[in-house]
Steps between C-alpha positions, in 0.01 A plus 500: 500500500780744584654487158159573344514843659868574441446764242163654585242442778184570290394563140249770611547780759227356717511724805417835332225324301358341821500823706354704208232227463418517868463866494279485186284224662475709817361797295253269329385356829460850644247582225328154484475394865405660826792672656463495884717772643490676840384854528701800620711529721611140448514545120713813538744296714513218237555750229810636692629143554460428137688808381778424756509134377530616136773751593702241687457241221609753233813568711571125534453451124731787408765384742479138370522616136799723584676207665440288200611771255817561713572125487457509130228237487167492338182627666278305256367181656515305183865572439804310634685657802859594446575567866347402827386802687504476875529864612251772566136369526633161390672461827155494671289323233601283209200657307467862607346610169224241519452587863466865410261415212281315747508804736415736211199287401374480866580873547293595197208315649539686832552841331208461258265319737479182279502197719550262206860620461592343842428135419623551140834630631549167687380300198747684283780420745405131503490489126831681474656253737357206290568631142829707563672474836532122496650512150722806586642317795571189288671737248707665778597158642606383153687819436663573838497165688628509858514875507125510428418227744702668782311828430160323483572349849563836645232720335126420497311476173255781580575670831 
C-alpha cells in the first residue's frame, strides 16, 4: 500500500471540494429545512464566537500555508510532498489546514445562525479523514519513512 502512494496521495484535491460541498449543503438546508436557532442575547454571543472561530481558523490556515511555502513543499492535497513540515502549526496538529477548515465551516454556522453548518463541519472532517488524510499519511510514510512515523507518534492528527 505504501508504494501505491509514493508519488501522490490522491488524484483529486478532496478536502477543498468536501468543505465547499458542506458549505453549499448548509446553505441549501437553511432554505429548505427549519433552522432552530436561539434568540438574542444567545444568538449575539454565538455570532461573536463564530466570528472569533473564523478569525482563529484563518490565522491557523495562513500560518500553515506559510510553513509549507517556507519548506518548499506543495499546499495542494493531491500533489506529492517534497518535504515533511513539522514546524509552526504542524508542531501541534498534523492537519492544521483541515482543522482550520472545519473551524471555518462551524464558525460560519455560528456567525450566520445556520445550525446545519455545525453537523456538516464534522461530517466534512470525517470525509476528509477517510478520503484524504488516510491516503496523505500513507504517502508521507512511503516518502519519509521513519521520520514521518516518529513525527506521527509525537503530534496528534487533529489537535
